[in-house]
mmCIF entry with sequence, helices, sheets and N, C-alpha, C, O atoms, coordinates in Angstrom:
data_MODEL
# 
_entry.id   MODEL 
# 
_entity.id                         1 
_entity.type                       polymer 
_entity.pdbx_number_of_molecules   1 
# 
_entity_poly.entity_id                      1 
_entity_poly.type                           'polypeptide(L)' 
_entity_poly.nstd_linkage                   no 
_entity_poly.nstd_monomer                   no 
_entity_poly.pdbx_seq_one_letter_code       MKKKNYIFIIQKFLFVNNIFFKKKNFISKNYKFIINKFIFVKYNQKIYFK 
_entity_poly.pdbx_seq_one_letter_code_can   MKKKNYIFIIQKFLFVNNIFFKKKNFISKNYKFIINKFIFVKYNQKIYFK 
_entity_poly.pdbx_strand_id                 A 
# 
loop_
_entity_poly_seq.entity_id 
_entity_poly_seq.num 
_entity_poly_seq.mon_id 
_entity_poly_seq.hetero 
1 1  MET n 
1 2  LYS n 
1 3  LYS n 
1 4  LYS n 
1 5  ASN n 
1 6  TYR n 
1 7  ILE n 
1 8  PHE n 
1 9  ILE n 
1 10 ILE n 
1 11 GLN n 
1 12 LYS n 
1 13 PHE n 
1 14 LEU n 
1 15 PHE n 
1 16 VAL n 
1 17 ASN n 
1 18 ASN n 
1 19 ILE n 
1 20 PHE n 
1 21 PHE n 
1 22 LYS n 
1 23 LYS n 
1 24 LYS n 
1 25 ASN n 
1 26 PHE n 
1 27 ILE n 
1 28 SER n 
1 29 LYS n 
1 30 ASN n 
1 31 TYR n 
1 32 LYS n 
1 33 PHE n 
1 34 ILE n 
1 35 ILE n 
1 36 ASN n 
1 37 LYS n 
1 38 PHE n 
1 39 ILE n 
1 40 PHE n 
1 41 VAL n 
1 42 LYS n 
1 43 TYR n 
1 44 ASN n 
1 45 GLN n 
1 46 LYS n 
1 47 ILE n 
1 48 TYR n 
1 49 PHE n 
1 50 LYS n 
# 
_struct_asym.id          A 
_struct_asym.entity_id   1 
# 
loop_
_struct_conf.conf_type_id 
_struct_conf.id 
_struct_conf.pdbx_PDB_helix_id 
_struct_conf.beg_label_comp_id 
_struct_conf.beg_label_asym_id 
_struct_conf.beg_label_seq_id 
_struct_conf.pdbx_beg_PDB_ins_code 
_struct_conf.end_label_comp_id 
_struct_conf.end_label_asym_id 
_struct_conf.end_label_seq_id 
_struct_conf.pdbx_end_PDB_ins_code 
_struct_conf.beg_auth_comp_id 
_struct_conf.beg_auth_asym_id 
_struct_conf.beg_auth_seq_id 
_struct_conf.end_auth_comp_id 
_struct_conf.end_auth_asym_id 
_struct_conf.end_auth_seq_id 
_struct_conf.pdbx_PDB_helix_class 
_struct_conf.details 
_struct_conf.pdbx_PDB_helix_length 
HELX_P HELX_P1 AA1 LYS A 3  ? VAL A 16 ? LYS A 3  VAL A 16 1 ? 14 
HELX_P HELX_P2 AA2 ASN A 18 ? LYS A 23 ? ASN A 18 LYS A 23 1 ? 6  
HELX_P HELX_P3 AA3 SER A 28 ? LYS A 37 ? SER A 28 LYS A 37 1 ? 10 
# 
_struct_conf_type.id          HELX_P 
_struct_conf_type.criteria    ? 
_struct_conf_type.reference   ? 
# 
_struct_sheet.id               AA1 
_struct_sheet.type             ? 
_struct_sheet.number_strands   2 
_struct_sheet.details          ? 
# 
_struct_sheet_order.sheet_id     AA1 
_struct_sheet_order.range_id_1   1 
_struct_sheet_order.range_id_2   2 
_struct_sheet_order.offset       ? 
_struct_sheet_order.sense        anti-parallel 
# 
loop_
_struct_sheet_range.sheet_id 
_struct_sheet_range.id 
_struct_sheet_range.beg_label_comp_id 
_struct_sheet_range.beg_label_asym_id 
_struct_sheet_range.beg_label_seq_id 
_struct_sheet_range.pdbx_beg_PDB_ins_code 
_struct_sheet_range.end_label_comp_id 
_struct_sheet_range.end_label_asym_id 
_struct_sheet_range.end_label_seq_id 
_struct_sheet_range.pdbx_end_PDB_ins_code 
_struct_sheet_range.beg_auth_comp_id 
_struct_sheet_range.beg_auth_asym_id 
_struct_sheet_range.beg_auth_seq_id 
_struct_sheet_range.end_auth_comp_id 
_struct_sheet_range.end_auth_asym_id 
_struct_sheet_range.end_auth_seq_id 
AA1 1 ILE A 39 ? LYS A 42 ? ILE A 39 LYS A 42 
AA1 2 GLN A 45 ? TYR A 48 ? GLN A 45 TYR A 48 
# 
loop_
_atom_site.group_PDB 
_atom_site.id 
_atom_site.type_symbol 
_atom_site.label_atom_id 
_atom_site.label_alt_id 
_atom_site.label_comp_id 
_atom_site.label_asym_id 
_atom_site.label_entity_id 
_atom_site.label_seq_id 
_atom_site.pdbx_PDB_ins_code 
_atom_site.Cartn_x 
_atom_site.Cartn_y 
_atom_site.Cartn_z 
_atom_site.occupancy 
_atom_site.B_iso_or_equiv 
_atom_site.pdbx_formal_charge 
_atom_site.auth_seq_id 
_atom_site.auth_comp_id 
_atom_site.auth_asym_id 
_atom_site.auth_atom_id 
_atom_site.pdbx_PDB_model_num 
ATOM 1   N N  . MET A 1 1  ? -7.539  10.087  -12.530 1.00 0.00 ? 1  MET A N  1 
ATOM 2   C CA . MET A 1 1  ? -8.263  9.564   -11.368 1.00 0.00 ? 1  MET A CA 1 
ATOM 3   C C  . MET A 1 1  ? -8.182  10.562  -10.216 1.00 0.00 ? 1  MET A C  1 
ATOM 4   O O  . MET A 1 1  ? -7.138  11.166  -9.971  1.00 0.00 ? 1  MET A O  1 
ATOM 5   N N  . LYS A 1 2  ? -9.287  10.719  -9.525  1.00 0.00 ? 2  LYS A N  1 
ATOM 6   C CA . LYS A 1 2  ? -9.320  11.670  -8.420  1.00 0.00 ? 2  LYS A CA 1 
ATOM 7   C C  . LYS A 1 2  ? -8.651  11.104  -7.176  1.00 0.00 ? 2  LYS A C  1 
ATOM 8   O O  . LYS A 1 2  ? -8.556  9.890   -7.000  1.00 0.00 ? 2  LYS A O  1 
ATOM 9   N N  . LYS A 1 3  ? -8.195  11.997  -6.328  1.00 0.00 ? 3  LYS A N  1 
ATOM 10  C CA . LYS A 1 3  ? -7.480  11.599  -5.111  1.00 0.00 ? 3  LYS A CA 1 
ATOM 11  C C  . LYS A 1 3  ? -8.340  10.717  -4.218  1.00 0.00 ? 3  LYS A C  1 
ATOM 12  O O  . LYS A 1 3  ? -7.837  9.791   -3.581  1.00 0.00 ? 3  LYS A O  1 
ATOM 13  N N  . LYS A 1 4  ? -9.642  11.005  -4.173  1.00 0.00 ? 4  LYS A N  1 
ATOM 14  C CA . LYS A 1 4  ? -10.557 10.215  -3.344  1.00 0.00 ? 4  LYS A CA 1 
ATOM 15  C C  . LYS A 1 4  ? -10.545 8.752   -3.766  1.00 0.00 ? 4  LYS A C  1 
ATOM 16  O O  . LYS A 1 4  ? -10.577 7.857   -2.921  1.00 0.00 ? 4  LYS A O  1 
ATOM 17  N N  . ASN A 1 5  ? -10.499 8.511   -5.064  1.00 0.00 ? 5  ASN A N  1 
ATOM 18  C CA . ASN A 1 5  ? -10.450 7.145   -5.577  1.00 0.00 ? 5  ASN A CA 1 
ATOM 19  C C  . ASN A 1 5  ? -9.133  6.466   -5.231  1.00 0.00 ? 5  ASN A C  1 
ATOM 20  O O  . ASN A 1 5  ? -9.099  5.268   -4.951  1.00 0.00 ? 5  ASN A O  1 
ATOM 21  N N  . TYR A 1 6  ? -8.053  7.233   -5.250  1.00 0.00 ? 6  TYR A N  1 
ATOM 22  C CA . TYR A 1 6  ? -6.750  6.692   -4.853  1.00 0.00 ? 6  TYR A CA 1 
ATOM 23  C C  . TYR A 1 6  ? -6.807  6.160   -3.430  1.00 0.00 ? 6  TYR A C  1 
ATOM 24  O O  . TYR A 1 6  ? -6.334  5.059   -3.149  1.00 0.00 ? 6  TYR A O  1 
ATOM 25  N N  . ILE A 1 7  ? -7.389  6.950   -2.535  1.00 0.00 ? 7  ILE A N  1 
ATOM 26  C CA . ILE A 1 7  ? -7.485  6.552   -1.125  1.00 0.00 ? 7  ILE A CA 1 
ATOM 27  C C  . ILE A 1 7  ? -8.255  5.244   -0.994  1.00 0.00 ? 7  ILE A C  1 
ATOM 28  O O  . ILE A 1 7  ? -7.857  4.366   -0.228  1.00 0.00 ? 7  ILE A O  1 
ATOM 29  N N  . PHE A 1 8  ? -9.348  5.106   -1.729  1.00 0.00 ? 8  PHE A N  1 
ATOM 30  C CA . PHE A 1 8  ? -10.140 3.876   -1.686  1.00 0.00 ? 8  PHE A CA 1 
ATOM 31  C C  . PHE A 1 8  ? -9.313  2.681   -2.142  1.00 0.00 ? 8  PHE A C  1 
ATOM 32  O O  . PHE A 1 8  ? -9.332  1.626   -1.507  1.00 0.00 ? 8  PHE A O  1 
ATOM 33  N N  . ILE A 1 9  ? -8.595  2.848   -3.235  1.00 0.00 ? 9  ILE A N  1 
ATOM 34  C CA . ILE A 1 9  ? -7.757  1.766   -3.773  1.00 0.00 ? 9  ILE A CA 1 
ATOM 35  C C  . ILE A 1 9  ? -6.661  1.387   -2.782  1.00 0.00 ? 9  ILE A C  1 
ATOM 36  O O  . ILE A 1 9  ? -6.387  0.206   -2.568  1.00 0.00 ? 9  ILE A O  1 
ATOM 37  N N  . ILE A 1 10 ? -6.043  2.390   -2.184  1.00 0.00 ? 10 ILE A N  1 
ATOM 38  C CA . ILE A 1 10 ? -4.970  2.142   -1.215  1.00 0.00 ? 10 ILE A CA 1 
ATOM 39  C C  . ILE A 1 10 ? -5.503  1.361   -0.020  1.00 0.00 ? 10 ILE A C  1 
ATOM 40  O O  . ILE A 1 10 ? -4.880  0.395   0.420   1.00 0.00 ? 10 ILE A O  1 
ATOM 41  N N  . GLN A 1 11 ? -6.646  1.773   0.503   1.00 0.00 ? 11 GLN A N  1 
ATOM 42  C CA . GLN A 1 11 ? -7.233  1.082   1.647   1.00 0.00 ? 11 GLN A CA 1 
ATOM 43  C C  . GLN A 1 11 ? -7.581  -0.357  1.291   1.00 0.00 ? 11 GLN A C  1 
ATOM 44  O O  . GLN A 1 11 ? -7.348  -1.268  2.086   1.00 0.00 ? 11 GLN A O  1 
ATOM 45  N N  . LYS A 1 12 ? -8.130  -0.563  0.117   1.00 0.00 ? 12 LYS A N  1 
ATOM 46  C CA . LYS A 1 12 ? -8.490  -1.906  -0.333  1.00 0.00 ? 12 LYS A CA 1 
ATOM 47  C C  . LYS A 1 12 ? -7.241  -2.753  -0.523  1.00 0.00 ? 12 LYS A C  1 
ATOM 48  O O  . LYS A 1 12 ? -7.215  -3.925  -0.147  1.00 0.00 ? 12 LYS A O  1 
ATOM 49  N N  . PHE A 1 13 ? -6.206  -2.157  -1.106  1.00 0.00 ? 13 PHE A N  1 
ATOM 50  C CA . PHE A 1 13 ? -4.946  -2.860  -1.340  1.00 0.00 ? 13 PHE A CA 1 
ATOM 51  C C  . PHE A 1 13 ? -4.344  -3.332  -0.024  1.00 0.00 ? 13 PHE A C  1 
ATOM 52  O O  . PHE A 1 13 ? -3.932  -4.486  0.099   1.00 0.00 ? 13 PHE A O  1 
ATOM 53  N N  . LEU A 1 14 ? -4.293  -2.433  0.964   1.00 0.00 ? 14 LEU A N  1 
ATOM 54  C CA . LEU A 1 14 ? -3.729  -2.783  2.266   1.00 0.00 ? 14 LEU A CA 1 
ATOM 55  C C  . LEU A 1 14 ? -4.555  -3.874  2.934   1.00 0.00 ? 14 LEU A C  1 
ATOM 56  O O  . LEU A 1 14 ? -4.003  -4.776  3.562   1.00 0.00 ? 14 LEU A O  1 
ATOM 57  N N  . PHE A 1 15 ? -5.870  -3.794  2.800   1.00 0.00 ? 15 PHE A N  1 
ATOM 58  C CA . PHE A 1 15 ? -6.744  -4.794  3.417   1.00 0.00 ? 15 PHE A CA 1 
ATOM 59  C C  . PHE A 1 15 ? -6.506  -6.172  2.814   1.00 0.00 ? 15 PHE A C  1 
ATOM 60  O O  . PHE A 1 15 ? -6.367  -7.158  3.538   1.00 0.00 ? 15 PHE A O  1 
ATOM 61  N N  . VAL A 1 16 ? -6.461  -6.235  1.507   1.00 0.00 ? 16 VAL A N  1 
ATOM 62  C CA . VAL A 1 16 ? -6.284  -7.510  0.799   1.00 0.00 ? 16 VAL A CA 1 
ATOM 63  C C  . VAL A 1 16 ? -4.909  -8.107  1.060   1.00 0.00 ? 16 VAL A C  1 
ATOM 64  O O  . VAL A 1 16 ? -4.761  -9.325  1.158   1.00 0.00 ? 16 VAL A O  1 
ATOM 65  N N  . ASN A 1 17 ? -3.907  -7.246  1.172   1.00 0.00 ? 17 ASN A N  1 
ATOM 66  C CA . ASN A 1 17 ? -2.529  -7.718  1.322   1.00 0.00 ? 17 ASN A CA 1 
ATOM 67  C C  . ASN A 1 17 ? -1.997  -7.594  2.749   1.00 0.00 ? 17 ASN A C  1 
ATOM 68  O O  . ASN A 1 17 ? -0.786  -7.576  2.972   1.00 0.00 ? 17 ASN A O  1 
ATOM 69  N N  . ASN A 1 18 ? -2.915  -7.509  3.704   1.00 0.00 ? 18 ASN A N  1 
ATOM 70  C CA . ASN A 1 18 ? -2.523  -7.324  5.102   1.00 0.00 ? 18 ASN A CA 1 
ATOM 71  C C  . ASN A 1 18 ? -1.584  -8.421  5.587   1.00 0.00 ? 18 ASN A C  1 
ATOM 72  O O  . ASN A 1 18 ? -0.583  -8.135  6.245   1.00 0.00 ? 18 ASN A O  1 
ATOM 73  N N  . ILE A 1 19 ? -1.897  -9.672  5.269   1.00 0.00 ? 19 ILE A N  1 
ATOM 74  C CA . ILE A 1 19 ? -1.077  -10.805 5.708   1.00 0.00 ? 19 ILE A CA 1 
ATOM 75  C C  . ILE A 1 19 ? 0.307   -10.733 5.078   1.00 0.00 ? 19 ILE A C  1 
ATOM 76  O O  . ILE A 1 19 ? 1.315   -10.977 5.742   1.00 0.00 ? 19 ILE A O  1 
ATOM 77  N N  . PHE A 1 20 ? 0.348   -10.397 3.797   1.00 0.00 ? 20 PHE A N  1 
ATOM 78  C CA . PHE A 1 20 ? 1.628   -10.285 3.092   1.00 0.00 ? 20 PHE A CA 1 
ATOM 79  C C  . PHE A 1 20 ? 2.536   -9.252  3.756   1.00 0.00 ? 20 PHE A C  1 
ATOM 80  O O  . PHE A 1 20 ? 3.720   -9.505  3.980   1.00 0.00 ? 20 PHE A O  1 
ATOM 81  N N  . PHE A 1 21 ? 1.972   -8.093  4.067   1.00 0.00 ? 21 PHE A N  1 
ATOM 82  C CA . PHE A 1 21 ? 2.757   -7.035  4.692   1.00 0.00 ? 21 PHE A CA 1 
ATOM 83  C C  . PHE A 1 21 ? 3.246   -7.455  6.071   1.00 0.00 ? 21 PHE A C  1 
ATOM 84  O O  . PHE A 1 21 ? 4.379   -7.155  6.449   1.00 0.00 ? 21 PHE A O  1 
ATOM 85  N N  . LYS A 1 22 ? 2.398   -8.149  6.823   1.00 0.00 ? 22 LYS A N  1 
ATOM 86  C CA . LYS A 1 22 ? 2.807   -8.605  8.156   1.00 0.00 ? 22 LYS A CA 1 
ATOM 87  C C  . LYS A 1 22 ? 3.963   -9.592  8.052   1.00 0.00 ? 22 LYS A C  1 
ATOM 88  O O  . LYS A 1 22 ? 4.889   -9.557  8.862   1.00 0.00 ? 22 LYS A O  1 
ATOM 89  N N  . LYS A 1 23 ? 3.908   -10.467 7.061   1.00 0.00 ? 23 LYS A N  1 
ATOM 90  C CA . LYS A 1 23 ? 4.978   -11.447 6.874   1.00 0.00 ? 23 LYS A CA 1 
ATOM 91  C C  . LYS A 1 23 ? 6.297   -10.775 6.535   1.00 0.00 ? 23 LYS A C  1 
ATOM 92  O O  . LYS A 1 23 ? 7.372   -11.271 6.873   1.00 0.00 ? 23 LYS A O  1 
ATOM 93  N N  . LYS A 1 24 ? 6.195   -9.648  5.867   1.00 0.00 ? 24 LYS A N  1 
ATOM 94  C CA . LYS A 1 24 ? 7.399   -8.910  5.495   1.00 0.00 ? 24 LYS A CA 1 
ATOM 95  C C  . LYS A 1 24 ? 7.856   -7.968  6.609   1.00 0.00 ? 24 LYS A C  1 
ATOM 96  O O  . LYS A 1 24 ? 8.791   -7.188  6.430   1.00 0.00 ? 24 LYS A O  1 
ATOM 97  N N  . ASN A 1 25 ? 7.187   -8.051  7.757   1.00 0.00 ? 25 ASN A N  1 
ATOM 98  C CA . ASN A 1 25 ? 7.565   -7.253  8.926   1.00 0.00 ? 25 ASN A CA 1 
ATOM 99  C C  . ASN A 1 25 ? 7.511   -5.748  8.680   1.00 0.00 ? 25 ASN A C  1 
ATOM 100 O O  . ASN A 1 25 ? 8.414   -5.014  9.083   1.00 0.00 ? 25 ASN A O  1 
ATOM 101 N N  . PHE A 1 26 ? 6.458   -5.296  8.021   1.00 0.00 ? 26 PHE A N  1 
ATOM 102 C CA . PHE A 1 26 ? 6.265   -3.862  7.845   1.00 0.00 ? 26 PHE A CA 1 
ATOM 103 C C  . PHE A 1 26 ? 5.768   -3.278  9.160   1.00 0.00 ? 26 PHE A C  1 
ATOM 104 O O  . PHE A 1 26 ? 4.825   -3.792  9.761   1.00 0.00 ? 26 PHE A O  1 
ATOM 105 N N  . ILE A 1 27 ? 6.404   -2.205  9.598   1.00 0.00 ? 27 ILE A N  1 
ATOM 106 C CA . ILE A 1 27 ? 5.958   -1.553  10.829  1.00 0.00 ? 27 ILE A CA 1 
ATOM 107 C C  . ILE A 1 27 ? 5.103   -0.344  10.482  1.00 0.00 ? 27 ILE A C  1 
ATOM 108 O O  . ILE A 1 27 ? 5.059   0.083   9.328   1.00 0.00 ? 27 ILE A O  1 
ATOM 109 N N  . SER A 1 28 ? 4.423   0.206   11.482  1.00 0.00 ? 28 SER A N  1 
ATOM 110 C CA . SER A 1 28 ? 3.501   1.321   11.268  1.00 0.00 ? 28 SER A CA 1 
ATOM 111 C C  . SER A 1 28 ? 4.155   2.482   10.522  1.00 0.00 ? 28 SER A C  1 
ATOM 112 O O  . SER A 1 28 ? 3.550   3.075   9.630   1.00 0.00 ? 28 SER A O  1 
ATOM 113 N N  . LYS A 1 29 ? 5.379   2.796   10.890  1.00 0.00 ? 29 LYS A N  1 
ATOM 114 C CA . LYS A 1 29 ? 6.063   3.920   10.247  1.00 0.00 ? 29 LYS A CA 1 
ATOM 115 C C  . LYS A 1 29 ? 6.224   3.670   8.754   1.00 0.00 ? 29 LYS A C  1 
ATOM 116 O O  . LYS A 1 29 ? 6.040   4.582   7.948   1.00 0.00 ? 29 LYS A O  1 
ATOM 117 N N  . ASN A 1 30 ? 6.564   2.452   8.386   1.00 0.00 ? 30 ASN A N  1 
ATOM 118 C CA . ASN A 1 30 ? 6.723   2.119   6.972   1.00 0.00 ? 30 ASN A CA 1 
ATOM 119 C C  . ASN A 1 30 ? 5.392   2.172   6.239   1.00 0.00 ? 30 ASN A C  1 
ATOM 120 O O  . ASN A 1 30 ? 5.327   2.604   5.088   1.00 0.00 ? 30 ASN A O  1 
ATOM 121 N N  . TYR A 1 31 ? 4.318   1.727   6.913   1.00 0.00 ? 31 TYR A N  1 
ATOM 122 C CA . TYR A 1 31 ? 2.985   1.814   6.309   1.00 0.00 ? 31 TYR A CA 1 
ATOM 123 C C  . TYR A 1 31 ? 2.670   3.254   5.937   1.00 0.00 ? 31 TYR A C  1 
ATOM 124 O O  . TYR A 1 31 ? 2.237   3.537   4.821   1.00 0.00 ? 31 TYR A O  1 
ATOM 125 N N  . LYS A 1 32 ? 2.893   4.163   6.883   1.00 0.00 ? 32 LYS A N  1 
ATOM 126 C CA . LYS A 1 32 ? 2.580   5.574   6.654   1.00 0.00 ? 32 LYS A CA 1 
ATOM 127 C C  . LYS A 1 32 ? 3.422   6.148   5.521   1.00 0.00 ? 32 LYS A C  1 
ATOM 128 O O  . LYS A 1 32 ? 2.922   6.893   4.678   1.00 0.00 ? 32 LYS A O  1 
ATOM 129 N N  . PHE A 1 33 ? 4.697   5.796   5.509   1.00 0.00 ? 33 PHE A N  1 
ATOM 130 C CA . PHE A 1 33 ? 5.589   6.288   4.455   1.00 0.00 ? 33 PHE A CA 1 
ATOM 131 C C  . PHE A 1 33 ? 5.123   5.794   3.089   1.00 0.00 ? 33 PHE A C  1 
ATOM 132 O O  . PHE A 1 33 ? 5.065   6.565   2.131   1.00 0.00 ? 33 PHE A O  1 
ATOM 133 N N  . ILE A 1 34 ? 4.796   4.521   3.004   1.00 0.00 ? 34 ILE A N  1 
ATOM 134 C CA . ILE A 1 34 ? 4.342   3.933   1.741   1.00 0.00 ? 34 ILE A CA 1 
ATOM 135 C C  . ILE A 1 34 ? 3.041   4.574   1.281   1.00 0.00 ? 34 ILE A C  1 
ATOM 136 O O  . ILE A 1 34 ? 2.885   4.900   0.105   1.00 0.00 ? 34 ILE A O  1 
ATOM 137 N N  . ILE A 1 35 ? 2.107   4.753   2.210   1.00 0.00 ? 35 ILE A N  1 
ATOM 138 C CA . ILE A 1 35 ? 0.821   5.359   1.862   1.00 0.00 ? 35 ILE A CA 1 
ATOM 139 C C  . ILE A 1 35 ? 1.036   6.779   1.343   1.00 0.00 ? 35 ILE A C  1 
ATOM 140 O O  . ILE A 1 35 ? 0.425   7.184   0.354   1.00 0.00 ? 35 ILE A O  1 
ATOM 141 N N  . ASN A 1 36 ? 1.902   7.525   2.010   1.00 0.00 ? 36 ASN A N  1 
ATOM 142 C CA . ASN A 1 36 ? 2.158   8.906   1.591   1.00 0.00 ? 36 ASN A CA 1 
ATOM 143 C C  . ASN A 1 36 ? 2.775   8.984   0.203   1.00 0.00 ? 36 ASN A C  1 
ATOM 144 O O  . ASN A 1 36 ? 2.500   9.916   -0.553  1.00 0.00 ? 36 ASN A O  1 
ATOM 145 N N  . LYS A 1 37 ? 3.600   8.014   -0.129  1.00 0.00 ? 37 LYS A N  1 
ATOM 146 C CA . LYS A 1 37 ? 4.264   8.014   -1.431  1.00 0.00 ? 37 LYS A CA 1 
ATOM 147 C C  . LYS A 1 37 ? 3.441   7.302   -2.500  1.00 0.00 ? 37 LYS A C  1 
ATOM 148 O O  . LYS A 1 37 ? 3.815   7.307   -3.672  1.00 0.00 ? 37 LYS A O  1 
ATOM 149 N N  . PHE A 1 38 ? 2.317   6.684   -2.104  1.00 0.00 ? 38 PHE A N  1 
ATOM 150 C CA . PHE A 1 38 ? 1.477   5.936   -3.034  1.00 0.00 ? 38 PHE A CA 1 
ATOM 151 C C  . PHE A 1 38 ? 2.249   4.830   -3.738  1.00 0.00 ? 38 PHE A C  1 
ATOM 152 O O  . PHE A 1 38 ? 1.996   4.521   -4.902  1.00 0.00 ? 38 PHE A O  1 
ATOM 153 N N  . ILE A 1 39 ? 3.192   4.242   -3.017  1.00 0.00 ? 39 ILE A N  1 
ATOM 154 C CA . ILE A 1 39 ? 3.994   3.175   -3.614  1.00 0.00 ? 39 ILE A CA 1 
ATOM 155 C C  . ILE A 1 39 ? 3.789   1.888   -2.832  1.00 0.00 ? 39 ILE A C  1 
ATOM 156 O O  . ILE A 1 39 ? 3.899   1.878   -1.606  1.00 0.00 ? 39 ILE A O  1 
ATOM 157 N N  . PHE A 1 40 ? 3.494   0.807   -3.534  1.00 0.00 ? 40 PHE A N  1 
ATOM 158 C CA . PHE A 1 40 ? 3.284   -0.475  -2.879  1.00 0.00 ? 40 PHE A CA 1 
ATOM 159 C C  . PHE A 1 40 ? 4.060   -1.558  -3.607  1.00 0.00 ? 40 PHE A C  1 
ATOM 160 O O  . PHE A 1 40 ? 4.194   -1.530  -4.830  1.00 0.00 ? 40 PHE A O  1 
ATOM 161 N N  . VAL A 1 41 ? 4.564   -2.500  -2.847  1.00 0.00 ? 41 VAL A N  1 
ATOM 162 C CA . VAL A 1 41 ? 5.268   -3.618  -3.454  1.00 0.00 ? 41 VAL A CA 1 
ATOM 163 C C  . VAL A 1 41 ? 4.479   -4.890  -3.152  1.00 0.00 ? 41 VAL A C  1 
ATOM 164 O O  . VAL A 1 41 ? 4.312   -5.259  -1.990  1.00 0.00 ? 41 VAL A O  1 
ATOM 165 N N  . LYS A 1 42 ? 4.004   -5.545  -4.179  1.00 0.00 ? 42 LYS A N  1 
ATOM 166 C CA . LYS A 1 42 ? 3.226   -6.767  -4.010  1.00 0.00 ? 42 LYS A CA 1 
ATOM 167 C C  . LYS A 1 42 ? 4.022   -7.908  -4.618  1.00 0.00 ? 42 LYS A C  1 
ATOM 168 O O  . LYS A 1 42 ? 4.228   -7.963  -5.830  1.00 0.00 ? 42 LYS A O  1 
ATOM 169 N N  . TYR A 1 43 ? 4.469   -8.824  -3.755  1.00 0.00 ? 43 TYR A N  1 
ATOM 170 C CA . TYR A 1 43 ? 5.286   -9.933  -4.212  1.00 0.00 ? 43 TYR A CA 1 
ATOM 171 C C  . TYR A 1 43 ? 6.475   -9.393  -4.993  1.00 0.00 ? 43 TYR A C  1 
ATOM 172 O O  . TYR A 1 43 ? 7.259   -8.630  -4.428  1.00 0.00 ? 43 TYR A O  1 
ATOM 173 N N  . ASN A 1 44 ? 6.645   -9.743  -6.236  1.00 0.00 ? 44 ASN A N  1 
ATOM 174 C CA . ASN A 1 44 ? 7.777   -9.244  -7.019  1.00 0.00 ? 44 ASN A CA 1 
ATOM 175 C C  . ASN A 1 44 ? 7.371   -8.135  -7.984  1.00 0.00 ? 44 ASN A C  1 
ATOM 176 O O  . ASN A 1 44 ? 8.174   -7.678  -8.797  1.00 0.00 ? 44 ASN A O  1 
ATOM 177 N N  . GLN A 1 45 ? 6.103   -7.705  -7.882  1.00 0.00 ? 45 GLN A N  1 
ATOM 178 C CA . GLN A 1 45 ? 5.626   -6.662  -8.777  1.00 0.00 ? 45 GLN A CA 1 
ATOM 179 C C  . GLN A 1 45 ? 5.503   -5.353  -8.023  1.00 0.00 ? 45 GLN A C  1 
ATOM 180 O O  . GLN A 1 45 ? 5.087   -5.329  -6.865  1.00 0.00 ? 45 GLN A O  1 
ATOM 181 N N  . LYS A 1 46 ? 5.866   -4.269  -8.681  1.00 0.00 ? 46 LYS A N  1 
ATOM 182 C CA . LYS A 1 46 ? 5.742   -2.953  -8.066  1.00 0.00 ? 46 LYS A CA 1 
ATOM 183 C C  . LYS A 1 46 ? 4.535   -2.243  -8.665  1.00 0.00 ? 46 LYS A C  1 
ATOM 184 O O  . LYS A 1 46 ? 4.402   -2.133  -9.884  1.00 0.00 ? 46 LYS A O  1 
ATOM 185 N N  . ILE A 1 47 ? 3.667   -1.771  -7.795  1.00 0.00 ? 47 ILE A N  1 
ATOM 186 C CA . ILE A 1 47 ? 2.489   -1.036  -8.246  1.00 0.00 ? 47 ILE A CA 1 
ATOM 187 C C  . ILE A 1 47 ? 2.638   0.407   -7.777  1.00 0.00 ? 47 ILE A C  1 
ATOM 188 O O  . ILE A 1 47 ? 2.731   0.660   -6.576  1.00 0.00 ? 47 ILE A O  1 
ATOM 189 N N  . TYR A 1 48 ? 2.661   1.342   -8.698  1.00 0.00 ? 48 TYR A N  1 
ATOM 190 C CA . TYR A 1 48 ? 2.853   2.743   -8.347  1.00 0.00 ? 48 TYR A CA 1 
ATOM 191 C C  . TYR A 1 48 ? 1.560   3.533   -8.500  1.00 0.00 ? 48 TYR A C  1 
ATOM 192 O O  . TYR A 1 48 ? 0.865   3.433   -9.511  1.00 0.00 ? 48 TYR A O  1 
ATOM 193 N N  . PHE A 1 49 ? 1.253   4.321   -7.471  1.00 0.00 ? 49 PHE A N  1 
ATOM 194 C CA . PHE A 1 49 ? 0.109   5.226   -7.526  1.00 0.00 ? 49 PHE A CA 1 
ATOM 195 C C  . PHE A 1 49 ? 0.669   6.642   -7.423  1.00 0.00 ? 49 PHE A C  1 
ATOM 196 O O  . PHE A 1 49 ? 1.098   7.071   -6.351  1.00 0.00 ? 49 PHE A O  1 
ATOM 197 N N  . LYS A 1 50 ? 0.662   7.359   -8.535  1.00 0.00 ? 50 LYS A N  1 
ATOM 198 C CA . LYS A 1 50 ? 1.217   8.709   -8.508  1.00 0.00 ? 50 LYS A CA 1 
ATOM 199 C C  . LYS A 1 50 ? 0.160   9.723   -8.907  1.00 0.00 ? 50 LYS A C  1 
ATOM 200 O O  . LYS A 1 50 ? 0.438   10.922  -8.944  1.00 0.00 ? 50 LYS A O  1 
# 
């Protein structure tokens, strides 16, 4: 998968799970770190984008 597609998926993922992340008290710095590492935690499942 191309990097451009990764960015689209990441943006969509953050949009869909915006409420979840807010409930978990994610701050801007953590958002940036997670985006840079392509690692996201959704509920109890870990989704890795490498």
